[in-house]
N, CA, C and O of each residue as an XYZ file, in Angstrom:
700
protein
N      77.627    -32.117    -39.480
C      78.043    -32.436    -40.676
C      79.034    -32.933    -40.578
O      80.040    -32.303    -40.904
N      79.197    -35.130    -39.768
C      79.796    -35.407    -39.808
C      81.726    -35.879    -40.853
O      81.893    -36.738    -41.719
N      82.282    -35.362    -40.536
C      83.369    -36.267    -41.110
C      84.441    -34.610    -41.443
O      83.851    -33.580    -41.116
N      85.771    -34.440    -41.996
C      86.780    -33.553    -42.750
C      85.918    -33.012    -44.297
O      85.299    -33.693    -45.115
N      86.101    -32.022    -44.272
C      86.062    -31.236    -45.307
C      87.275    -30.253    -45.448
O      87.634    -29.375    -44.664
N      87.941    -30.719    -46.942
C      88.818    -30.421    -47.406
C      88.472    -29.762    -48.233
O      87.586    -30.287    -48.908
N      88.945    -28.166    -48.728
C      89.087    -27.076    -49.422
C      90.776    -26.836    -49.983
O      91.760    -26.501    -49.324
N      90.651    -27.159    -51.476
C      92.436    -27.035    -51.937
C      92.016    -26.673    -53.692
O      91.110    -26.596    -54.521
N      93.319    -26.554    -53.462
C      93.284    -25.910    -55.327
C      93.707    -27.555    -56.721
O      94.480    -28.511    -56.778
N      93.077    -27.204    -57.196
C      92.541    -28.626    -58.407
C      94.135    -28.508    -58.502
O      94.820    -27.511    -58.273
N      94.698    -30.252    -59.047
C      95.626    -30.837    -59.351
C      95.517    -31.836    -60.943
O      94.676    -32.731    -60.865
N      96.029    -31.778    -61.872
C      95.891    -33.076    -62.567
C      95.160    -34.325    -62.421
O      94.372    -35.020    -63.063
N      95.765    -34.311    -61.289
C      94.943    -35.310    -60.977
C      93.718    -36.089    -60.359
O      93.513    -37.281    -60.128
N      92.953    -34.877    -60.177
C      91.529    -34.518    -59.938
C      91.136    -34.066    -61.121
O      90.688    -32.920    -61.072
N      91.152    -34.700    -62.447
C      90.187    -34.556    -63.706
C      89.383    -35.457    -63.905
O      88.533    -35.358    -64.790
N      89.510    -36.718    -62.974
C      88.202    -37.797    -63.637
C      86.976    -37.339    -62.062
O      85.765    -37.189    -62.218
N      87.629    -37.213    -60.804
C      86.512    -36.114    -59.907
C      85.417    -35.097    -60.738
O      84.197    -35.262    -60.739
N      86.309    -33.771    -61.594
C      86.170    -33.376    -61.764
C      84.866    -33.214    -63.557
O      83.908    -32.507    -63.872
N      85.598    -34.243    -64.152
C      84.525    -34.339    -64.935
C      83.532    -35.218    -64.519
O      82.598    -35.089    -65.311
N      83.157    -36.384    -63.329
C      82.402    -36.684    -63.145
C      81.304    -35.691    -62.745
O      80.358    -35.330    -63.444
N      81.681    -35.210    -61.148
C      81.332    -34.112    -60.962
C      80.522    -32.935    -61.458
O      79.643    -32.403    -60.780
N      80.856    -32.566    -62.648
C      80.313    -31.652    -63.835
C      79.348    -32.731    -64.083
O      78.266    -32.762    -63.497
N      79.739    -33.684    -65.003
C      78.323    -34.594    -65.347
C      77.577    -34.440    -65.503
O      76.932    -34.052    -66.477
N      77.146    -35.078    -63.186
C      76.378    -35.518    -62.728
C      75.687    -33.655    -62.794
O      74.631    -33.253    -63.283
N      76.593    -33.022    -62.219
C      75.586    -31.754    -61.986
C      74.981    -31.241    -63.348
O      73.877    -30.697    -63.360
N      75.428    -31.351    -64.039
C      74.244    -31.023    -65.555
C      73.095    -31.410    -65.748
O      72.114    -30.753    -66.095
N      73.251    -33.205    -65.380
C      72.201    -33.796    -65.476
C      70.774    -33.611    -65.326
O      69.692    -33.943    -65.812
N      71.820    -32.250    -63.531
C      70.169    -32.173    -62.830
C      69.377    -31.206    -63.578
O      68.161    -31.334    -63.435
N      69.842    -30.112    -64.469
C      69.388    -29.330    -65.438
C      69.007    -28.710    -64.475
O      67.841    -28.876    -64.116
N      70.045    -27.610    -63.603
C      69.308    -27.190    -62.688
C      70.202    -25.594    -63.174
O      70.688    -25.373    -64.283
N      70.213    -24.540    -61.824
C      71.428    -22.932    -62.132
C      72.408    -23.224    -62.939
O      73.304    -22.437    -62.637
N      72.645    -23.670    -63.505
C      74.027    -23.600    -64.244
C      74.078    -23.491    -65.379
O      73.145    -23.532    -66.180
N      75.181    -23.340    -65.567
C      75.110    -23.023    -67.645
C      74.628    -23.923    -68.780
O      74.012    -23.788    -69.838
N      75.470    -25.392    -67.721
C      75.191    -27.443    -68.140
C      74.050    -27.720    -67.840
O      73.703    -28.102    -66.723
N      73.037    -27.499    -69.182
C      71.665    -28.490    -69.031
C      71.285    -29.505    -69.245
O      70.170    -29.525    -69.767
N      71.872    -30.688    -69.012
C      72.129    -32.171    -69.684
C      73.115    -32.260    -70.622
O      73.122    -33.382    -71.130
N      73.835    -31.629    -70.996
C      74.499    -31.040    -71.862
C      75.945    -33.245    -71.744
O      75.990    -33.706    -70.604
N      76.392    -33.704    -72.356
C      77.544    -34.180    -71.721
C      78.808    -33.695    -71.764
O      79.098    -33.011    -72.746
N      79.613    -33.882    -70.948
C      81.195    -32.667    -70.875
C      82.322    -34.225    -71.357
O      82.435    -35.149    -70.551
N      82.805    -34.249    -72.281
C      84.397    -35.483    -73.032
C      84.905    -35.276    -71.629
O      84.782    -34.269    -70.932
N      85.351    -36.131    -71.416
C      86.947    -36.139    -70.925
C      88.314    -35.123    -71.179
O      89.227    -34.638    -70.509
N      87.772    -35.133    -72.780
C      88.941    -34.518    -73.370
C      88.573    -32.290    -73.359
O      89.139    -31.293    -73.808
N      87.268    -32.616    -72.516
C      86.484    -31.346    -73.252
C      86.995    -30.600    -71.089
O      87.307    -29.530    -70.566
N      86.809    -31.743    -70.745
C      87.278    -31.171    -68.881
C      88.535    -31.637    -68.610
O      88.789    -31.183    -67.494
N      89.483    -32.295    -68.996
C      90.902    -31.685    -69.798
C      91.807    -30.478    -70.043
O      92.823    -30.017    -69.522
N      90.988    -30.160    -71.075
C      91.439    -29.193    -71.926
C      90.860    -27.690    -70.675
O      91.350    -26.564    -70.761
N      89.793    -28.070    -69.647
C      89.238    -26.908    -68.783
C      90.294    -26.717    -68.028
O      90.978    -25.725    -67.774
N      90.332    -28.132    -67.618
C      91.611    -28.231    -66.371
C      92.803    -28.024    -66.189
O      93.461    -27.691    -65.204
N      93.202    -28.405    -67.950
C      94.645    -27.073    -68.118
C      94.896    -25.928    -68.517
O      95.971    -25.350    -68.674
N      93.373    -25.466    -68.756
C      93.277    -24.279    -69.421
C      93.909    -23.028    -67.390
O      94.640    -22.191    -66.861
N      92.487    -24.261    -67.246
C      92.734    -22.940    -65.907
C      93.467    -23.442    -64.691
O      93.270    -22.964    -63.574
N      94.464    -24.583    -64.974
C      95.684    -24.721    -64.354
C      97.150    -23.658    -64.479
O      98.063    -23.431    -63.684
N      96.881    -23.214    -65.741
C      97.622    -22.391    -66.604
C      98.006    -20.852    -65.498
O      98.907    -20.222    -64.945
N      95.974    -20.955    -65.839
C      95.462    -19.405    -65.138
C      95.733    -19.036    -63.967
O      95.856    -17.909    -63.488
N      95.883    -20.750    -63.222
C      96.406    -20.332    -61.452
C      98.188    -20.088    -61.214
O      98.903    -19.546    -60.372
N      98.311    -20.588    -62.068
C     100.301    -20.458    -61.924
C     100.545    -18.904    -61.883
O     101.087    -18.251    -60.992
N      99.704    -18.242    -63.738
C      99.999    -17.162    -63.839
C      98.756    -16.077    -62.749
O      98.539    -14.889    -62.984
N      98.305    -16.632    -61.949
C      97.798    -15.325    -61.235
C      96.763    -14.917    -61.654
O      96.078    -14.223    -60.902
N      96.218    -15.267    -63.246
C      95.037    -14.973    -63.519
C      93.786    -15.832    -62.924
O      92.715    -15.226    -62.892
N      93.797    -16.978    -62.519
C      92.920    -16.915    -61.765
C      92.924    -18.323    -60.406
O      93.694    -19.284    -60.389
N      92.113    -18.096    -59.663
C      92.157    -18.683    -58.575
C      91.051    -19.420    -58.150
O      90.079    -18.813    -57.700
N      91.051    -20.853    -58.237
C      89.695    -22.041    -58.123
C      90.558    -23.133    -57.427
O      91.618    -23.616    -57.824
N      89.572    -23.517    -55.843
C      89.049    -23.772    -54.950
C      88.135    -25.972    -55.179
O      87.284    -25.883    -56.064
N      88.166    -26.659    -54.931
C      87.859    -27.797    -54.887
C      87.558    -27.444    -53.393
O      88.280    -26.930    -52.538
N      85.872    -28.014    -53.337
C      85.747    -28.803    -52.061
C      85.692    -29.905    -52.317
O      85.286    -30.222    -53.435
N      86.328    -31.537    -50.773
C      86.421    -32.564    -50.705
C      85.596    -33.569    -49.215
O      86.051    -33.699    -48.078
N      84.938    -33.853    -49.504
C      84.540    -34.610    -47.870
C      84.050    -36.238    -48.481
O      83.202    -36.598    -49.297
N      84.843    -36.812    -47.807
C      85.203    -38.137    -47.157
C      85.277    -38.421    -48.910
O      84.346    -38.856    -49.589
N      86.578    -38.060    -49.378
C      87.398    -38.339    -50.589
C      86.595    -38.125    -51.915
O      87.002    -38.368    -53.051
N      85.184    -37.545    -51.492
C      83.799    -36.899    -52.939
C      84.420    -35.461    -52.972
O      84.461    -34.724    -51.987
N      84.833    -35.187    -54.050
C      84.330    -33.889    -54.464
C      82.743    -33.924    -54.657
O      81.913    -34.659    -55.192
N      82.779    -32.424    -53.746
C      81.587    -31.377    -53.740
C      80.581    -30.737    -54.142
O      79.364    -30.754    -54.326
N      82.187    -29.759    -54.262
C      81.761    -28.002    -54.438
C      83.476    -27.943    -55.619
O      84.512    -28.567    -55.851
N      82.773    -26.817    -55.976
C      84.085    -26.319    -57.265
C      83.930    -24.768    -56.825
O      82.741    -24.493    -56.659
N      84.578    -23.958    -56.652
C      84.197    -22.448    -57.131
C      85.605    -21.803    -57.727
O      86.716    -22.232    -57.416
N      85.323    -20.499    -58.802
C      87.030    -20.020    -59.276
C      85.504    -17.669    -59.085
O      84.410    -17.179    -58.805
N      87.120    -17.398    -59.616
C      87.195    -16.092    -59.401
C      88.412    -15.982    -60.660
O      89.615    -16.068    -60.416
N      87.856    -15.784    -61.991
C      89.132    -15.472    -63.143
C      89.020    -13.942    -63.883
O      88.193    -13.307    -64.537
N      90.207    -13.796    -63.422
C      90.540    -12.313    -64.371
C      89.657    -12.161    -65.559
O      89.244    -13.269    -65.901
N      89.368    -11.532    -66.055
C      88.828    -10.672    -67.959
C      90.231     -9.968    -68.185
O      91.011     -9.956    -67.232
N      90.574     -9.425    -69.292
C      91.546     -9.055    -69.789
C      91.454     -7.616    -70.442
O      90.354     -7.173    -70.111
N      92.140     -6.669    -71.241
C      92.681     -5.784    -71.090
C      92.021     -4.410    -70.656
O      92.332     -4.197    -69.484
N      91.363     -3.576    -71.080
C      90.258     -3.267    -70.265
C      89.818     -3.353    -69.351
O      89.835     -2.442    -68.524
N      89.155     -4.704    -69.132
C      88.671     -5.250    -68.008
C      89.385     -6.070    -67.124
O      88.715     -6.701    -66.307
N      90.966     -6.231    -67.111
C      91.582     -6.581    -66.271
C      91.458     -6.307    -64.717
O      91.945     -6.935    -63.777
N      90.764     -5.325    -64.731
C      90.106     -5.374    -62.654
C      88.948     -5.983    -62.303
O      88.503     -5.993    -61.155
N      88.201     -6.735    -63.696
C      87.396     -7.615    -63.418
C      87.310     -8.941    -63.019
O      87.988     -9.465    -63.903
N      86.920     -9.903    -62.253
C      87.154    -11.125    -62.049
C      85.690    -11.886    -62.334
O      84.803    -11.080    -62.612
N      85.447    -12.699    -62.324
C      84.768    -13.477    -63.126
C      84.448    -14.720    -61.690
O      85.264    -15.575    -61.343
N      83.063    -14.499    -61.052
C      83.131    -15.685    -59.959
C      82.007    -16.932    -60.323
O      81.013    -16.678    -61.004
N      82.272    -18.264    -59.807
C      81.034    -18.908    -60.488
C      81.492    -20.202    -59.013
O      82.459    -20.234    -58.253
N      80.110    -21.224    -59.169
C      80.499    -21.742    -58.040
C      79.645    -22.982    -58.051
O      78.496    -22.813    -58.457
N      79.887    -23.829    -57.794
C      78.759    -25.015    -58.072
C      79.025    -25.920    -56.645
O      80.186    -26.010    -56.244
N      78.214    -26.411    -56.091
C      77.747    -27.599    -55.126
C      77.103    -28.384    -55.401
O      76.161    -28.133    -56.153
N      77.347    -29.890    -54.845
C      76.737    -31.278    -55.370
C      75.259    -30.874    -54.424
O      75.109    -30.302    -53.344
N      74.623    -31.272    -55.078
C      72.485    -31.670    -54.859
C      73.107    -31.800    -53.499
O      73.699    -30.781    -53.142
N      73.116    -32.447    -52.953
C      72.659    -33.267    -51.354
C      73.744    -32.674    -50.503
O      73.373    -32.821    -49.338
N      74.916    -32.069    -50.535
C      75.697    -31.173    -50.036
C      75.053    -28.818    -49.927
O      75.407    -27.960    -49.118
N      73.933    -28.706    -51.341
C      73.234    -27.875    -50.971
C      72.507    -27.497    -49.463
O      71.618    -28.186    -48.963
N      72.936    -26.557    -48.998
C      72.038    -25.699    -48.001
C      72.079    -26.308    -46.980
O      71.060    -26.861    -46.566
N      73.631    -26.393    -46.083
C      74.074    -26.948    -45.327
C      75.905    -26.445    -44.900
O      76.814    -27.135    -44.440
N      75.865    -24.723    -45.367
C      76.999    -24.011    -45.589
C      78.200    -24.298    -46.095
O      79.143    -23.658    -45.628
N      78.418    -25.091    -46.928
C      79.852    -25.429    -47.999
C      80.292    -24.559    -48.933
O      81.444    -24.406    -49.342
N      78.224    -23.391    -49.582
C      78.579    -23.036    -50.444
C      79.155    -21.524    -49.618
O      80.010    -20.725    -50.000
N      78.400    -21.521    -48.494
C      78.968    -20.138    -47.969
C      80.544    -20.102    -47.117
O      81.201    -19.124    -46.760
N      80.702    -20.920    -47.035
C      82.611    -21.637    -46.305
C      83.250    -20.730    -47.946
O      83.765    -19.653    -48.247
N      82.734    -22.170    -48.710
C      83.925    -21.794    -50.202
C      83.658    -20.880    -51.249
O      84.018    -21.190    -52.385
N      83.084    -19.799    -51.048
C      82.975    -18.646    -51.345
C      83.404    -18.099    -50.410
O      83.428    -16.986    -50.936
N      83.802    -17.913    -49.372
C      84.204    -16.875    -48.066
C      85.723    -17.257    -48.936
O      86.465    -16.360    -49.337
N      85.945    -18.365    -49.087
C      87.494    -18.889    -49.326
C      88.672    -18.414    -50.643
O      89.790    -17.932    -50.821
N      87.198    -19.083    -51.514
C      87.683    -18.712    -52.899
C      88.331    -16.869    -52.425
O      89.478    -16.466    -52.226
N      86.828    -16.057    -52.389
C      87.118    -14.961    -52.179
C      88.792    -14.250    -52.005
O      89.561    -13.720    -52.806
N      88.863    -14.592    -50.385
C      89.898    -14.623    -49.924
C      91.316    -14.722    -50.903
O      92.198    -13.919    -51.209
N      91.011    -16.245    -51.233
C      92.238    -16.307    -51.651
C      92.531    -15.703    -53.183
O      93.620    -15.817    -53.746
N      91.303    -15.007    -53.781
C      90.891    -14.269    -54.767
C      92.016    -13.408    -54.273
O      93.173    -13.751    -54.519
N      91.741    -12.221    -53.536
C      92.397    -10.891    -52.471
C      93.901    -11.109    -52.116
O      94.861    -10.388    -51.841
N      93.695    -12.224    -52.228
C      95.542    -12.462    -52.209
C      96.861    -12.686    -53.084
O      98.004    -12.259    -52.919
N      96.246    -13.597    -54.180
C      97.078    -14.097    -55.168
C      96.261    -13.193    -56.983
O      96.396    -13.440    -58.181
N      95.411    -12.074    -56.121
C      94.946    -11.489    -57.860
C      95.078    -10.144    -57.764
O      94.172     -9.311    -57.753
N      96.783     -9.887    -57.663
C      96.414     -8.773    -57.500
C      96.240     -7.493    -58.274
O      96.533     -6.393    -57.806
N      95.790     -7.671    -59.377
C      94.878     -6.891    -60.698
C      93.347     -6.128    -59.621
O      93.015     -4.964    -59.398
N      92.730     -7.546    -59.167
C      91.328     -8.141    -58.865
C      91.127     -6.139    -58.059
O      91.810     -5.488    -57.268
N      89.595     -5.800    -58.983
C      89.067     -5.204    -58.109
C      87.493     -4.960    -57.930
O      87.015     -4.161    -57.125
N      86.878     -5.645    -58.666
C      84.931     -6.056    -58.829
C      85.500     -7.594    -58.950
O      86.548     -8.099    -59.353
N      84.055     -8.159    -58.299
C      84.340     -9.334    -58.596
C      82.751     -9.811    -59.093
O      82.008    -10.182    -58.184
N      82.294     -9.814    -60.278
C      80.933    -10.499    -61.303
C      80.453    -11.548    -60.966
O      80.953    -12.508    -60.379
N      79.445    -11.361    -61.348
C      79.216    -13.134    -61.289
C      77.538    -13.062    -61.927
O      77.118    -11.906    -61.976
N      76.570    -14.114    -62.401
C      75.613    -13.584    -62.806
C      74.531    -14.904    -62.449
O      74.966    -16.051    -62.344
N      73.510    -14.671    -62.330
C      72.827    -15.340    -61.728
C      70.722    -15.848    -62.185
O      69.955    -14.888    -62.265
N      70.067    -17.452    -62.436
C      69.303    -16.980    -62.436
C      68.390    -16.481    -62.017
O      67.973    -16.820    -60.910
N      67.470    -15.042    -63.108
C      66.534    -14.799    -61.625
C      66.099    -15.096    -60.683
O      65.743    -14.430    -59.711
N      66.083    -16.533    -60.961
C      64.413    -17.258    -60.143
C      65.398    -18.374    -59.242
O      65.043    -19.519    -58.959
N      66.332    -17.929    -58.978
C      67.421    -18.665    -57.421
C      67.671    -18.454    -56.879
O      68.831    -18.635    -56.508
N      66.162    -17.413    -55.877
C      66.218    -17.121    -55.080
C      67.399    -17.044    -53.729
O      67.853    -16.083    -53.107
N      67.579    -18.172    -53.651
C      68.804    -18.653    -52.099
C      69.787    -17.889    -52.613
O      70.114    -16.874    -51.998
N      70.384    -18.213    -53.741
C      71.846    -17.452    -54.275
C      71.788    -16.249    -54.116
O      72.460    -15.550    -53.358
N      70.611    -15.830    -55.150
C      70.900    -14.191    -55.017
C      71.296    -14.078    -53.194
O      72.397    -13.634    -52.868
N      70.146    -14.585    -51.976
C      69.903    -13.726    -51.291
C      70.847    -14.462    -50.634
O      70.712    -14.148    -49.452
N      72.306    -15.790    -50.793
C      73.598    -15.010    -50.208
C      74.348    -14.449    -50.722
O      75.318    -14.228    -49.998
N      74.435    -14.012    -51.803
C      75.868    -13.539    -52.688
C      75.187    -11.943    -52.394
O      75.970    -11.076    -52.781
N      73.786    -11.330    -51.741
C      73.493    -10.087    -51.238
C      74.582    -10.056    -49.872
O      75.556     -9.362    -49.579
N      73.905    -11.120    -49.264
C      75.417    -11.117    -48.082
C      75.967    -11.293    -47.822
O      76.331    -11.390    -46.650
N      76.715    -11.566    -49.278
C      78.125    -11.121    -49.084
C      78.987    -10.304    -50.601
O      79.958    -10.409    -51.351
N      77.504     -9.303    -50.243
C      77.265     -7.664    -50.300
C      78.021     -7.284    -51.367
O      78.978     -6.537    -51.567
N      77.047     -8.292    -52.240
C      77.457     -8.433    -53.897
C      76.120     -7.077    -54.379
O      75.297     -7.179    -53.469
N      75.764     -6.275    -55.077
C      74.835     -5.490    -55.611
C      74.274     -5.964    -56.818
O      74.954     -6.867    -57.307
N      73.169     -5.635    -57.527
C      72.773     -6.287    -58.514
C      72.710     -5.183    -59.147
O      72.340     -4.278    -58.398
N      73.010     -4.682    -60.744
C      73.087     -3.505    -61.403
C      72.625     -4.270    -62.921
O      72.975     -3.530    -63.840
N      72.158     -5.132    -63.270
C      71.318     -5.032    -64.347
C      70.657     -6.603    -64.061
O      70.793     -7.490    -63.218
N      69.948     -6.392    -65.166
C      68.987     -8.003    -65.786
C      68.709     -7.841    -67.532
O      68.106     -7.044    -68.251
N      69.583     -9.179    -67.743
C      68.964     -9.548    -69.281
C      67.772    -10.336    -68.997
O      67.669    -11.470    -68.529
N      66.566     -9.185    -69.518
C      65.446    -10.284    -69.420
C      65.568    -11.095    -71.024
O      65.843    -10.677    -72.149
N      65.210    -12.461    -70.463
C      65.438    -14.110    -71.574
C      66.984    -14.157    -71.509
O      67.525    -15.122    -72.048
N      67.842    -13.117    -70.842
C      69.051    -14.053    -70.930
C      70.035    -15.408    -71.200
O      71.180    -15.677    -71.566
N      68.784    -16.071    -70.763
C      68.518    -17.201    -70.335
C      68.172    -18.052    -70.945
O      66.961    -17.909    -70.775
N      68.350    -19.659    -72.140
C      67.566    -20.183    -72.725
C      68.006    -21.769    -72.327
O      69.085    -22.250    -72.672
N      66.814    -22.620    -71.409
C      66.663    -23.191    -71.925
C      65.276    -24.381    -72.473
O      64.633    -23.936    -73.424
N      65.050    -25.074    -72.215
C      64.607    -26.254    -73.490
C      63.075    -25.978    -73.035
O      62.049    -25.968    -73.714
N      63.249    -25.790    -71.845
C      61.058    -25.270    -70.928
C      60.977    -24.068    -71.562
O      59.840    -23.611    -71.671
N      62.120    -23.266    -72.127
C      62.195    -21.510    -71.773
C      63.048    -20.685    -71.890
O      64.206    -20.646    -72.305
N      62.126    -19.819    -71.345
C      63.836    -18.652    -71.160
C      63.843    -18.404    -69.570
O      63.101    -19.209    -69.009
N      64.574    -17.373    -68.560
C      65.217    -17.347    -67.289
C      65.652    -15.534    -67.791
O      66.451    -15.090    -68.615
N      64.857    -14.988    -67.005
C      66.130    -13.922    -66.482
C      67.215    -13.870    -66.006
O      67.446    -14.580    -65.028
N      68.247    -13.006    -66.544
C      69.163    -13.181    -65.847
C      70.283    -12.396    -65.034
O      70.440    -11.271    -65.510
N      70.665    -12.519    -64.530
C      70.693    -11.280    -63.359
C      72.109    -11.262    -62.685
O      72.613    -12.202    -62.070
N      72.893     -9.510    -63.002
C      74.107     -9.088    -63.080
C      74.105     -8.682    -61.676
O      73.183     -8.118    -61.086
N      75.599     -9.142    -61.059
C      75.930     -8.949    -59.930
C      76.860     -8.295    -59.721
O      77.550     -8.398    -60.735
N      77.598     -7.329    -58.666
C      78.880     -7.272    -58.838
C      79.764     -6.950    -57.097
O      78.890     -6.325    -56.496
N      80.509     -7.032    -56.502
C      81.438     -6.573    -55.416
C      82.643     -6.087    -55.718
O      83.545     -6.806    -56.148
N      82.781     -4.620    -55.487
C      84.209     -4.005    -55.248
C      84.819     -4.365    -53.968
O      84.275     -3.988    -52.930
N      86.126     -5.206    -53.928
C      86.993     -5.869    -53.635
C      88.540     -4.930    -53.446
O      89.657     -5.074    -52.949
N      88.000     -4.245    -53.956
C      89.640     -3.563    -54.194
C      89.507     -1.584    -54.762
O      89.684     -1.119    -55.889
N      89.335     -1.242    -54.152
C      89.131      0.328    -54.970
C      90.565      0.507    -54.785
O      91.233      0.324    -53.768
N      91.058      1.043    -56.380
C      92.309      1.486    -56.330
C      92.258      3.565    -56.386
O      93.163      4.358    -56.645
N      90.652      3.827    -55.982
C      90.103      5.377    -56.502
C      91.145      6.294    -55.255
O      91.114      7.524    -55.209
């Protein structure tokens, strides 16, 4: 891939790029939570502001990936609370035309590294993945994630159901 790839934390100025990105991804109806829904600018603004606050409070890390000024990926790890305050939930989205080029792998490496450095309570990273998303499951396993459960029909789509696979990775052991 020719050109410079930039990985960085979000700022308030990223609102429009993030809003356009999530709505484009939602229309694809692929392996993400949004399945065609239109996210309003106000909803995205609330999400971004909430995430910026969590980042400032060391409760989350989030990285954006840009290629030639275009937002092409987002990943985060956000801490749970109370009795689960040692758990962080991982998410990642890569633009369709940039999948399969190693961007997701680079982004995942960087966000996990940022989480290790900045989320002092983090011990275990959790994620959910569509059971039929073999490429993602394969990548997660290469990163040391282990399947620990499956929720049959855990994902309801317009066209039916998909199983939801639960995975985890220990990043810091306190034992």
